Structures are given as C-alpha cells and as structure tokens.
C-alpha positions in Angstrom: 113.0 84.0 74.1 110.6 82.4 71.6 106.9 83.2 71.0 105.9 80.2 73.0 105.5 80.3 76.8 108.5 78.4 78.2 108.3 75.4 80.5 111.3 76.2 82.8 110.5 77.7 86.1 112.3 80.8 87.3 113.7 80.6 90.9 114.5 83.9 92.5 114.4 82.7 96.1 117.9 83.1 97.7 119.6 80.1 99.3 120.3 80.4 103.0 123.9 81.4 102.4 122.9 83.9 99.7 120.1 85.2 101.9 122.6 86.2 104.6 124.8 88.0 102.1 121.8 89.8 100.6 120.4 90.8 104.0 123.7 92.4 104.9 123.9 94.2 101.5 120.2 95.4 101.7 120.9 97.1 105.1 123.2 99.5 103.3 121.0 100.1 100.2 118.3 102.7 99.7 114.9 101.1 100.3 111.8 101.1 98.2 108.6 100.5 100.3 106.2 98.0 98.8 102.5 97.9 99.1 100.7 94.6 100.0 99.8 94.3 96.3 103.5 94.7 95.3 104.6 92.2 97.9 102.2 89.7 96.4 103.7 90.3 92.9 107.2 90.0 94.4 106.5 86.6 95.9 104.9 85.4 92.6 108.1 86.5 90.8 110.4 84.8 93.3 108.6 81.4 93.3 108.4 81.2 89.6 104.6 81.7 89.3 105.3 84.6 86.9 107.8 82.7 84.8 109.5 83.7 82.5 109.7 87.1 84.3 112.7 87.6 86.5 111.7 90.9 88.0 109.5 94.0 87.7 109.1 95.0 84.1 111.4 97.3 82.2 109.9 99.8 79.7 110.5 97.4 76.7 108.5 94.6 78.3 105.9 96.9 79.7 105.1 98.7 76.4 105.1 95.4 74.4 102.6 93.9 76.9 100.3 96.9 76.6 100.4 96.9 72.8 100.7 93.2 71.8 100.1 91.1 75.0 103.7 89.8 74.7 107.0 90.4 76.3 109.8 92.1 74.4 111.2 88.7 73.3 107.8 87.6 71.9 106.5 85.2 74.7 102.8 85.6 75.5 102.1 87.8 78.5 99.0 89.9 79.1 99.5 91.9 82.4 102.1 94.5 83.4 104.0 93.5 86.5 105.4 96.8 87.7 106.9 98.5 90.7 105.8 102.1 91.3 108.0 104.6 93.1 107.4 108.2 94.2 109.2 111.0 92.3 111.7 112.0 95.0 112.9 108.5 95.7 113.1 107.7 92.0 115.6 110.6 91.6 117.8 108.9 94.2 117.5 105.6 92.5 118.9 107.1 89.3 122.3 107.2 90.9 122.5 103.7 92.2 122.5 100.2 90.6 120.7 98.3 93.4 118.0 98.9 96.0 116.4 97.1 98.8 112.7 96.3 98.8 110.9 96.7 102.1 107.6 95.5 103.5 105.1 97.9 105.1 106.8 97.4 108.4 110.0 98.6 107.0 111.8 95.2 107.0 114.0 94.7 104.0 113.1 91.5 102.2 114.5 91.6 98.7 117.1 93.3 96.5 116.3 94.8 93.1 118.9 95.2 90.4 117.9 98.5 88.8 117.7 98.2 85.0 115.2 100.9 84.1 113.4 103.9 85.5 110.6 105.3 83.4 107.3 107.2 83.4 104.2 105.2 82.3 101.2 106.6 80.4 98.7 105.6 83.0 95.6 106.3 80.9 97.1 104.3 78.1 97.8 101.5 80.5 94.3 101.6 81.9 92.6 101.5 78.5 94.8 98.6 77.3 94.6 96.5 80.4 91.1 97.2 81.8 89.4 98.5 78.6 88.4 101.6 80.4 89.8 104.7 82.1 86.8 104.9 84.5 88.1 105.4 88.1 85.1 103.5 89.4 86.8 100.3 88.1 88.8 99.0 91.1 91.8 98.2 88.9 91.9 101.6 87.3 91.5 103.3 90.7 94.5 101.3 92.1 96.5 102.3 89.0 95.7 106.0 89.3 96.5 105.9 93.1 100.0 104.6 92.5 103.1 106.8 92.2 103.9 108.0 88.7 107.3 106.4 88.1 108.1 102.7 87.5 111.4 101.0 88.3 112.2 97.7 86.5 114.8 95.1 87.1 115.7 91.6 88.4 114.8 90.7 92.0 116.1 88.3 94.6 113.9 87.5 97.6 115.8 86.7 100.7 113.1 86.9 103.4 109.7 85.4 102.5 106.6 87.0 104.0 105.0 85.0 106.8 101.4 84.0 106.0 98.7 81.9 107.7 97.5 78.6 106.2 101.0 77.4 105.5 99.8 73.9 104.7 98.1 75.2 101.6 101.0 77.5 100.4 102.5 75.3 97.7 105.0 76.9 95.3 104.9 75.9 91.6 107.8 73.4 92.1 105.8 71.8 94.9 102.5 71.5 93.1 104.3 70.0 90.1 106.0 67.5 92.4 102.6 66.7 94.0 101.0 66.0 90.6 104.0 63.8 89.6 103.8 61.9 92.8 100.1 61.1 92.1 100.9 60.1 88.6 98.8 62.8 87.1 99.6 63.7 83.5 96.7 66.1 82.9 95.6 68.7 85.5 92.9 71.3 85.3 93.2 74.5 87.3 90.3 76.4 88.8 90.6 80.1 89.7 88.4 81.4 92.5 88.0 84.3 94.8 84.6 83.2 96.1 83.2 80.2 98.0 82.5 77.4 95.5 78.8 77.0 94.9 76.9 74.3 93.0 77.5 75.8 89.5 81.3 75.9 90.2 81.2 72.3 91.5 79.4 71.2 88.3 82.1 72.9 86.1 85.0 71.4 88.0 83.6 67.9 88.0 82.8 68.1 84.3 86.4 69.0 83.6 87.5 66.2 85.9 85.9 63.8 83.6 88.6 64.4 81.0 91.7 65.0 83.1 93.5 63.2 85.9 93.3 65.8 88.7 92.0 69.2 89.8 94.0 72.1 91.3 91.5 74.1 93.3 93.5 77.3 93.5 91.9 80.2 95.3 93.4 83.7 95.3 95.3 84.5 98.6 96.4 88.1 97.8 94.3 91.2 97.7 90.7 91.2 96.6 87.8 93.7 96.8 86.7 94.6 100.3 83.3 92.9 99.9 84.8 89.6 98.8 84.7 86.7 101.3 87.7 86.4 103.6 90.3 83.8 102.8 89.7 82.0 106.0 86.0 81.5 105.3 86.6 80.5 101.7 89.1 77.9 102.8 86.6 76.4 105.3 84.1 76.2 102.5 86.6 74.4 100.2 87.6 72.0 102.9 83.9 71.1 103.5 83.3 70.5 99.8 86.4 68.3 99.4 85.5 66.3 102.5 82.0 65.5 101.4 81.6 65.8 97.7 85.0 65.3 95.9 87.2 62.3 95.5 90.1 63.4 97.7 92.7 61.5 95.6 91.8 63.7 92.6 92.0 67.2 94.1 94.8 69.4 95.4 93.8 72.5 97.3 96.5 75.1 97.3 96.7 78.9 97.5 97.7 81.3 94.7 99.6 84.2 96.3 98.5 86.6 93.5 96.2 89.6 94.0 93.1 90.2 91.9 93.3 92.9 89.2 89.7 92.6 87.8 91.0 92.9 84.3 88.6 90.5 82.7 89.9 89.1 79.4 93.6 89.9 79.9 93.5 88.5 83.4 91.9 85.3 82.2 95.0 84.6 80.0 97.2 85.8 82.9 95.5 83.3 85.2 96.0 80.5 82.7 99.7 81.2 82.4 100.1 81.3 86.2 98.4 77.9 86.4 100.6 76.6 83.6 103.6 77.5 85.8 102.0 75.6 88.7 101.9 72.5 86.5 98.4 72.6 85.0 97.7 71.4 81.5 94.1 72.7 81.3 92.4 75.8 82.8 88.7 76.5 83.3 87.4 79.8 81.9 83.8 80.5 82.8 81.4 83.4 82.3 82.8 86.9 83.1 86.1 85.5 84.3 87.9 88.1 86.5 85.3 90.6 85.6 83.8 93.4 87.7 80.7 95.5 87.1 79.7 95.7 83.4 83.0 96.5 81.9 83.4 93.3 79.9 81.1 91.2 77.9 80.1 87.9 79.6 82.3 85.8 77.3 85.0 88.2 76.4 87.4 86.3 78.6 86.9 83.3 76.4 87.2 85.1 73.1 90.6 86.6 73.9 92.2 83.1 73.8 91.6 83.2 70.1 94.2 85.9 69.7 96.9 83.3 70.5 98.0 80.4 68.2 97.3 76.9 69.2 99.8 75.6 71.7 101.4 79.1 72.2 100.3 79.5 75.8 101.3 75.9 76.8 97.9 75.3 78.5 94.5 74.4 77.1 91.6 76.6 78.1 88.2 74.8 78.8 85.3 77.1 78.2 82.0 76.8 80.1 78.8 78.8 79.8 76.8 80.2 82.7 75.5 77.3 84.8 72.6 77.0 87.2 70.3 74.5 88.8 67.2 73.7 86.7 64.3 72.4 88.7 62.7 70.7 85.7 66.0 69.0 84.7 66.6 68.1 88.3 70.3 69.0 88.0 72.8 71.7 87.3 72.9 72.6 83.6 73.8 75.4 81.2 72.0 77.0 78.2 73.7 74.4 76.1 72.0 71.5 77.9 68.8 72.9 79.4 65.8 73.7 77.2 63.6 75.1 80.0 62.5 78.7 80.7 64.3 81.0 83.1 61.5 80.5 85.7 62.8 76.9 86.3 66.4 78.0 86.9 67.8 78.8 90.3 70.1 81.8 89.8 71.1 84.1 92.7 73.0 87.3 92.4 75.6 88.4 94.9 73.1 91.0 96.2 70.4 88.3 96.7 72.9 86.0 98.5 74.0 88.7 100.9 70.4 89.7 101.6 69.4 86.1 102.4 72.4 85.7 104.7 71.8 89.0 106.4 68.3 88.0 107.1 69.4 84.7 108.6 67.8 82.7 105.8 69.3 79.4 104.4 70.6 79.4 100.9 68.7 77.1 98.6 70.4 73.6 98.4 70.1 73.9 94.6 72.5 76.9 94.8 74.9 75.9 97.6 75.8 72.7 99.5 74.3 72.9 103.0 77.8 72.5 104.6 78.9 75.6 102.7 75.8 77.6 103.4 76.1 76.8 107.1 79.7 78.2 107.2 78.7 81.3 105.3 75.6 81.9 107.5 77.6 81.5 110.7 80.4 83.8 109.4 77.9 86.4 108.4 76.3 86.4 111.8 79.5 86.5 113.8 81.8 88.6 111.7 79.6 90.7 109.4 81.1 89.0 106.4 79.6 90.2 103.1 79.8 87.2 100.8 80.1 87.8 97.1 78.7 85.3 94.7 79.0 85.1 90.9 
C-alpha cells in the first residue's frame, strides 16, 4: 500500500449465496457482542466507507495510526477503528481463528477472521487521538468505558442492520454512481450533526460556486445526547433543499458513522470518508468535530498541512467563522466583514436552546423560518434540546 489514499472501494458485504453460508457458520462460532458504536463502524467497513480498511485494526495499524496518522503500509489514516472485547471472552478467542459478531439483540450479523489480540495503552490512545486524557471529554469517556482488549481482523457482513430513512442511506458505490449520472466531476462534501443554519448555508453555497455538486452528508450514527435527533435534522435539511437550494445540484444522503469528537484528527477522517463516497472537495469550518474547549478554533484546518499535496485524494476547503452582519446586510466572515461585533448575529447553542424553550422564534438572520419552525415545534412536543455551532 502506497503513502497515497487509494481510489478503490473495499466491499465486505456478502453476496446472498455467501451470506447464507456465513450465517450457518456464524451459528457455530463464539460470538462477540457489539455496541451500537461498533455496529456503526462495522457497517462503515463493510460498505467501503473506511476504505482501504478491511476490518478492525490489528496492533500494527493501530500503533502506526496513533504515532504517525498512517496505516502500517503508509496510507494516511487518522482514527483507530477497533473492536474491544472483555478479558474472559478474549481468552476464548485466543484459541479460535474466526468469531461471529452479534448486535445488542444477540443476532449474529458478521464474521471476523481473527488476526490479532492485543492490549492497548488507553491513556496513550486518548492523548494521541483526543489531545487529552480528561474523562469529561465524551470521546475519552467512551474509550475508558470500553473493555481493555482489542481484537483485529478482516470482517464480512452478511446481515445488514435495519435502519429508518432508507431513501437516504446511500453506500459509497451508490453516491459515486449518482454523481456520475448527474455528470458531476467535482463534488464538495459537508459534514454535519446539527440542523443547517444560515452560516452553514452560506459556506455550502460559496463552495458550490466552484464545484458541480454538493453532498449534504449528516451523521446518522451515535452523537451526544443533547444533539438534535436525526429525524428532526432530516426534516430541516429537506425544508432547506426544497426552498433555498437548486435541487439538481444537491444530494442528501446519510453517513452511518458515529461522532468521535476528536477535532483535528476527525476532520481528516471525515475528509477521507467523503473521498470514499466520491467527493473531490471537503468543507472544514471553525472547530470541526470539536467539543468543549479541547481544540483551538482552527486546529482542524491546520492539521491538513501535515500531509503532502494530493496525498489524501481530496481537497479541503477552509472557511472561517461566519455570521449575519446587519450592517453588511448579508452573511459574512471576519475575512469579508469590517464591522464591529455588535453588528453580528451570533447565537451560541445555549442561547438557541433558551429561545426555543421559551417559545421564541429564532432570528431570521440566524435560521431560515422553515427550519426555525421545525425546531420550535419539535422542542415543544418532544423536549428536543437543539445544539447549534
């Protein structure tokens, strides 16, 4: 494997004939129970979204990712993709070559070819990936809560998880085909776990000026408990596309991944995922994949400088913090707006939640009225706690 991220998609989804054979085999194998987070990773592996990975990482890949942000063969990769197993089951797995992977309901859905069993240094992993060992960081807390043994090896998925919103669940091969059908040569991807507000819209449309199409690609896996539900986010995206976007230049699809909140490393990780989905460009804004105050506001942009030009196979597009300026009469950024902060409409997540909780409309300068209406209705009926960035 070269030091350049490859173009070829991995496919670890079993054919119907192969699936029947694997299901029969899996029934006789020891089973490893997966968390919802690990099932998300399993699906991303199977559909090729984590290409060139073919399974959960062995020690060689894991350690090289932590130290150099590369796989053992040299290809860029920034996040460990690992399967954690409790001590007692791991002792049993040391005596077999294959194991079944089971969902939380106990259904066996995949087979793992066991290549490696090893003990990670979790504090070292936390510091490398999250730049902190503070358990208040949600990614660090999840890491510390996991079992202490990792099992690595190639996977085959023979029973895909059933999810809602099937019309938006496009695999990388399907998004690539959709782009080709539209004649798009250049596609920009946008990562989101929140409803798109006016500042996001401005960034997306600015990027659309230089490419053929936009992949609006919200996270469908696990997020923080106070993030807006996937259903509400989708309704907001649908409203925006219906009223404010050229429909023939936007594809809305779900990214099955879960959030790690790893800031800079996750920004590169998100770019590589969108490259696998067929994007040529990727938007990186202020505090991408950040949480709390663990990262500098533009650290997620600076990290791309650690890779040679063309090495990632996708071009990052960097944007500063954007806002509505009442004096400019438009959305702008510090690069384009000369006016004082008093003229700028900037709302924190806390302020947005407070306004919705009190039944107050969000300013039209911050959010399109169709989106604000959806959020306000959801907050009233379901107690949703919207997060804004």
